[in-house]
C-alpha positions as CSV (number, residue, x, y, z in Angstrom):
1,M,-84.7,-49.6,-11.2
2,T,-82.3,-47.4,-9.2
3,N,-79.9,-49.4,-7.1
4,K,-80.1,-48.6,-3.3
5,L,-76.3,-48.6,-3.0
6,A,-76.0,-46.2,-5.9
7,E,-78.5,-43.9,-4.2
8,L,-76.5,-44.0,-0.9
9,L,-73.2,-43.3,-2.7
10,S,-74.8,-40.2,-4.3
11,Q,-75.9,-38.9,-0.9
12,R,-72.9,-39.7,1.4
13,D,-69.2,-39.1,1.1
14,W,-68.4,-42.4,2.9
15,L,-70.3,-45.6,3.8
16,M,-69.2,-48.2,6.3
17,A,-69.2,-51.9,5.3
18,D,-69.1,-54.8,7.7
19,G,-66.3,-56.9,9.3
20,A,-65.2,-60.5,9.3
21,T,-67.6,-63.3,8.5
22,G,-65.3,-66.3,9.2
23,T,-63.9,-64.9,12.4
24,T,-67.3,-64.4,13.8
25,L,-68.7,-67.7,12.8
26,F,-65.6,-69.5,14.2
27,N,-66.4,-67.8,17.5
28,M,-69.9,-69.2,17.2
29,G,-68.7,-72.7,16.9
30,L,-67.9,-73.3,13.2
31,S,-65.2,-75.9,12.8
32,S,-62.2,-75.5,10.6
33,G,-62.9,-77.2,7.2
34,D,-66.7,-76.9,7.5
35,A,-68.7,-74.9,4.9
36,P,-70.1,-71.7,6.5
37,E,-72.8,-71.7,3.8
38,L,-74.4,-74.8,5.2
39,W,-75.2,-72.8,8.3
40,N,-77.6,-70.8,6.3
41,E,-79.8,-73.9,6.5
42,E,-78.6,-75.5,9.7
43,H,-78.3,-72.4,11.9
44,P,-80.1,-69.5,10.4
45,D,-80.4,-67.9,13.8
46,R,-76.6,-67.6,14.1
47,I,-76.3,-66.1,10.6
48,A,-78.9,-63.5,11.5
49,T,-76.8,-62.8,14.7
50,L,-73.8,-62.3,12.4
51,Y,-75.6,-59.8,10.2
52,R,-77.2,-57.9,13.2
53,G,-73.8,-57.6,14.8
54,A,-72.6,-55.5,11.9
55,V,-75.8,-53.5,11.6
56,E,-75.9,-52.7,15.3
57,A,-72.3,-51.6,15.2
58,G,-73.1,-49.0,12.5
59,S,-72.5,-50.8,9.1
60,D,-74.4,-49.4,6.1
61,I,-73.5,-52.5,4.1
62,F,-73.1,-56.1,5.2
63,L,-72.1,-59.1,3.2
64,T,-74.0,-62.3,3.1
65,N,-72.7,-65.7,4.3
66,S,-72.1,-67.0,0.8
67,F,-68.4,-66.3,0.1
68,G,-67.8,-70.0,-0.8
69,G,-71.1,-70.4,-2.5
70,T,-70.0,-71.3,-6.0
71,R,-70.7,-74.8,-7.3
72,S,-67.0,-75.6,-7.4
73,R,-66.5,-74.6,-3.7
74,L,-69.6,-76.3,-2.5
75,K,-68.6,-79.5,-4.3
76,L,-65.9,-80.0,-1.6
77,H,-68.8,-80.6,0.8
78,N,-71.0,-82.5,-1.6
79,A,-73.4,-79.6,-1.7
80,Q,-72.9,-78.4,-5.3
81,D,-76.5,-79.1,-6.2
82,R,-77.7,-76.8,-3.4
83,C,-75.8,-73.8,-4.7
84,Y,-78.9,-71.8,-5.7
85,A,-80.8,-72.7,-2.5
86,L,-77.9,-71.9,-0.1
87,N,-77.2,-68.6,-1.7
88,K,-80.9,-67.7,-1.7
89,L,-81.1,-68.5,2.0
90,A,-78.1,-66.3,2.8
91,A,-79.7,-63.3,1.2
92,E,-83.2,-64.0,2.6
93,I,-81.8,-64.0,6.2
94,G,-80.0,-60.8,5.4
95,R,-83.1,-59.2,3.9
96,E,-85.0,-59.8,7.1
97,V,-82.2,-58.2,9.2
98,A,-81.8,-55.2,7.0
99,D,-85.6,-54.5,6.7
100,A,-85.9,-54.7,10.5
101,S,-83.1,-52.2,11.1
102,G,-85.2,-49.1,10.7
103,R,-82.7,-47.5,8.3
104,T,-81.3,-48.1,4.8
105,V,-78.9,-51.0,5.1
106,I,-77.5,-52.6,2.0
107,V,-77.6,-56.4,1.7
108,A,-74.5,-57.3,-0.4
109,G,-74.4,-60.8,-1.9
110,S,-70.9,-62.1,-1.3
111,M,-69.3,-64.0,-4.1
112,G,-65.7,-65.3,-3.5
113,P,-63.3,-67.0,-5.8
114,T,-64.2,-70.3,-7.4
115,G,-61.0,-72.0,-6.0
116,E,-60.1,-73.0,-9.6
117,I,-57.3,-71.5,-11.7
118,M,-58.4,-69.7,-14.8
119,A,-57.2,-70.7,-18.3
120,P,-54.6,-70.6,-19.8
121,M,-52.7,-71.1,-16.5
122,G,-55.3,-73.6,-15.3
123,S,-58.3,-75.5,-16.5
124,L,-61.2,-73.3,-15.7
125,T,-62.6,-71.7,-18.8
126,H,-64.2,-68.3,-19.0
127,D,-67.6,-69.8,-19.9
128,L,-67.6,-72.2,-17.0
129,A,-66.6,-69.5,-14.5
130,V,-69.3,-67.2,-15.8
131,E,-71.9,-70.0,-15.4
132,M,-70.8,-70.7,-11.8
133,F,-71.0,-67.0,-10.8
134,H,-74.3,-66.6,-12.7
135,E,-75.9,-69.5,-10.8
136,Q,-74.7,-68.0,-7.4
137,A,-75.8,-64.5,-8.4
138,E,-79.3,-65.7,-9.3
139,G,-79.7,-67.3,-5.8
140,L,-78.5,-64.1,-4.1
141,R,-80.8,-61.9,-6.3
142,D,-83.9,-64.0,-5.6
143,G,-83.1,-64.0,-1.9
144,G,-83.3,-60.2,-1.9
145,A,-79.7,-59.0,-2.1
146,D,-79.5,-55.3,-3.1
147,V,-76.2,-55.7,-4.9
148,L,-73.6,-58.4,-5.5
149,W,-70.2,-58.2,-3.9
150,V,-67.3,-60.1,-5.6
151,E,-64.4,-60.3,-3.2
152,T,-60.8,-61.7,-2.6
153,I,-60.2,-62.3,-6.3
154,S,-56.6,-62.6,-7.6
155,A,-56.9,-63.1,-11.3
156,P,-58.2,-60.5,-13.7
157,E,-59.8,-63.2,-15.8
158,E,-61.9,-64.4,-12.8
159,Y,-62.9,-60.9,-12.0
160,A,-64.1,-60.4,-15.6
161,A,-66.0,-63.7,-15.4
162,A,-67.7,-62.6,-12.2
163,A,-68.7,-59.3,-13.9
164,E,-70.4,-61.2,-16.7
165,G,-72.1,-63.6,-14.3
166,C,-73.6,-60.6,-12.4
167,K,-74.7,-59.0,-15.7
168,R,-76.5,-62.2,-16.7
169,A,-78.4,-62.1,-13.4
170,G,-79.3,-58.5,-14.1
171,M,-77.5,-57.3,-11.0
172,E,-75.3,-54.3,-10.2
173,W,-72.1,-55.3,-8.3
174,C,-69.0,-54.3,-6.5
175,G,-65.7,-56.1,-6.6
176,T,-62.5,-56.3,-4.6
177,M,-59.2,-58.1,-5.1
178,S,-56.6,-59.2,-2.5
179,F,-53.2,-57.6,-2.9
180,D,-51.2,-59.9,-0.7
181,T,-48.0,-60.5,-2.7
182,A,-45.6,-57.6,-2.4
183,G,-48.3,-55.1,-3.4
184,R,-49.8,-57.3,-6.1
185,T,-52.4,-59.9,-6.2
186,M,-51.3,-63.5,-6.2
187,M,-51.6,-63.5,-9.9
188,G,-49.5,-60.4,-10.4
189,L,-52.0,-57.6,-10.8
190,T,-51.1,-54.1,-9.4
191,S,-53.5,-51.5,-8.0
192,A,-52.9,-49.4,-11.2
193,A,-53.6,-52.3,-13.4
194,M,-56.8,-53.1,-11.6
195,A,-58.0,-49.5,-11.9
196,E,-57.4,-49.7,-15.6
197,M,-59.0,-53.1,-16.0
198,V,-62.2,-52.1,-14.2
199,E,-63.0,-49.3,-16.7
200,K,-62.7,-51.7,-19.6
201,L,-65.4,-54.1,-18.4
202,A,-68.6,-54.2,-20.3
203,H,-70.5,-54.4,-16.9
204,A,-68.3,-52.3,-14.6
205,P,-68.8,-52.4,-10.9
206,L,-70.5,-49.6,-8.9
207,A,-67.3,-49.6,-6.7
208,F,-64.1,-51.5,-6.7
209,G,-61.1,-51.9,-4.4
210,A,-59.2,-54.2,-2.1
211,N,-59.9,-56.5,0.8
212,C,-58.1,-58.9,3.0
213,G,-54.4,-59.1,2.0
214,V,-51.6,-58.7,4.6
215,G,-52.6,-55.9,6.9
216,A,-54.2,-52.5,7.2
217,S,-51.0,-50.7,6.2
218,D,-50.5,-52.6,3.0
219,L,-54.2,-52.1,2.1
220,L,-54.0,-48.4,2.5
221,R,-51.0,-48.2,0.3
222,T,-53.1,-50.0,-2.3
223,V,-55.9,-47.5,-1.9
224,L,-53.4,-44.7,-2.5
225,G,-52.4,-46.6,-5.7
226,F,-55.9,-46.7,-7.0
227,R,-56.2,-42.9,-6.5
228,A,-52.8,-42.3,-8.1
229,A,-54.1,-44.1,-11.1
230,G,-56.7,-41.3,-11.5
231,T,-59.9,-43.4,-11.0
232,E,-63.1,-41.5,-10.2
233,R,-65.0,-44.6,-9.4
234,P,-65.8,-45.2,-5.7
235,V,-63.1,-47.2,-4.0
236,I,-63.6,-49.9,-1.4
237,A,-61.2,-50.6,1.5
238,K,-61.7,-53.7,3.6
239,G,-58.6,-54.4,5.5
240,N,-57.8,-57.1,8.1
241,A,-57.7,-56.2,11.7
242,G,-53.9,-56.3,12.0
243,I,-51.7,-59.4,11.5
244,P,-52.8,-63.0,12.4
245,K,-51.0,-64.6,15.3
246,Y,-51.3,-68.3,16.3
247,H,-52.1,-68.6,20.0
248,E,-53.2,-71.6,22.0
249,G,-54.5,-73.4,18.9
250,H,-56.4,-70.5,17.4
251,I,-55.7,-67.6,15.0
252,H,-56.0,-64.2,16.5
253,Y,-55.6,-60.8,14.8
254,D,-53.6,-58.2,16.7
255,G,-55.4,-55.1,15.5
256,T,-57.2,-53.3,18.3
257,P,-60.4,-51.3,17.9
258,E,-58.2,-48.2,18.3
259,L,-55.9,-49.2,15.4
260,M,-58.9,-50.0,13.2
261,A,-60.4,-46.6,14.0
262,H,-57.2,-45.0,12.8
263,Y,-57.3,-47.2,9.7
264,A,-60.9,-46.2,8.9
265,V,-60.1,-42.5,9.0
266,M,-56.9,-42.9,7.0
267,A,-58.8,-45.0,4.4
268,R,-61.4,-42.3,4.0
269,D,-58.7,-39.6,3.7
270,A,-56.7,-41.8,1.2
271,G,-59.7,-41.7,-1.1
272,A,-61.9,-44.7,-0.1
273,T,-65.6,-44.2,-0.1
274,I,-66.7,-47.6,1.2
275,I,-64.7,-48.6,4.4
276,G,-65.0,-51.8,6.3
277,G,-62.9,-54.6,7.8
278,C,-62.0,-58.1,6.8
279,C,-60.4,-61.0,8.8
280,G,-60.4,-60.4,12.5
281,T,-62.7,-57.4,12.4
282,T,-65.4,-57.7,15.1
283,P,-68.4,-55.5,15.9
284,E,-66.2,-53.9,18.6
285,H,-63.8,-52.8,15.9
286,L,-66.7,-51.6,13.7
287,R,-68.1,-49.5,16.5
288,A,-64.8,-47.8,16.9
289,M,-64.5,-47.3,13.2
290,R,-67.9,-45.7,12.9
291,A,-67.3,-43.3,15.8
292,A,-64.0,-42.2,14.3
293,L,-65.5,-41.6,10.9
294,E,-68.3,-39.6,12.3
295,T,-66.1,-37.4,14.7
296,T,-62.8,-37.0,12.9
297,P,-62.7,-34.1,10.3
298,R,-61.6,-35.1,6.8
299,G,-57.9,-34.4,6.3
300,P,-55.3,-34.7,3.5
301,A,-54.3,-38.1,2.1
302,P,-51.9,-39.8,4.6
303,S,-48.3,-40.2,3.6
304,L,-46.7,-43.6,3.7
305,E,-44.8,-42.6,6.8
306,A,-48.0,-41.5,8.5
307,I,-49.6,-44.9,7.7
308,T,-46.7,-46.9,9.1
309,D,-46.5,-44.7,12.2
310,A,-50.1,-45.3,13.0
311,L,-50.7,-48.9,11.7
312,G,-47.3,-50.6,11.5
313,G,-44.8,-51.3,8.8
314,F,-45.5,-52.6,5.3
315,S,-44.9,-56.3,4.4
316,S,-42.7,-55.3,1.5
317,G,-40.7,-52.4,0.3
318,S,-42.7,-52.1,-3.0
319,D,-46.4,-51.6,-3.7
320,G,-45.8,-53.4,-7.0
321,T,-46.4,-50.4,-9.3
322,D,-42.7,-49.6,-9.6
323,D,-41.9,-52.9,-11.3
324,N,-39.9,-54.1,-8.3
325,G,-42.6,-56.5,-7.2
326,P,-43.2,-60.0,-8.5
327,K,-44.7,-60.3,-12.0
328,R,-47.2,-62.7,-13.3
329,E,-45.9,-65.4,-15.6
330,R,-48.2,-66.8,-18.3
331,S,-48.1,-70.4,-19.4
332,N,-50.0,-72.2,-22.1
333,K,-49.9,-75.4,-20.0
334,R,-53.2,-76.4,-18.5
335,R,-53.6,-78.1,-15.1
336,A,-55.1,-81.5,-15.3
337,R,-58.6,-81.6,-13.9
338,D,-58.8,-83.6,-10.7
């Protein structure tokens, strides 16, 4: 069966993804430390409102409320045995919203990191990670997700395990990593190394890229790194709405809708095909991004100077690909299981 996302990618030269899940849910009353996934059952109306906000702002793709939906993450809330059900609910609510939109909108089943450290640096084995991602994937698939969406991964081993979990569920997928440590992921992967890794996977993603991280400037530098590596696979850019600031007991992101509109156009011109926002990105930001993408002619890839002039400075002097950034260190020691 032809995947709907693959069809859209063949018809359009850019697609808009959604914005922040956590930011929106916190604004709806979610408390810090609570599991957003439990709201799929307790407050399905609020989750539907979350999804509709992205759709009405112009998103072609929205992610389900299932980022922390692996058994290992849900165990922190004594909900590990509800993994399948909570993920299925997340997708079912999304399916209803997408089908009622009157246009083709992709329901992407969000799958975040397990929260465990992969062997040999940690205790999570490949087989256990695959099993966790597979269980989550089956719930999202059975709830009606069009595609799976692995996001905010740091370790290549976990990315590969997620790919296998998606394959076992018979689902196509997309996957992003977070480049938040001097141009590398927390586990030391560069944009060039990710582009190379993706092509070696037995079940490669429909699209790959970066999300979250430090800020919009850094994320665009990573996108340029993907393209410099020579990849022809569609690239995803989901940057945060500016930099987080702590104000009166709450975290706020300083990126304005105007800034995110500039970011969206620059992401497209840098080579991204799927463009959205991450932390701090509201429907207001998304509307500005959609308008800018529709009205601004395509231009040449932005220079690093143009990016910093429009979006602010980089968090580090290196994007990690010049060997000046931090490198991953391997260890044969295993972390004791809690």
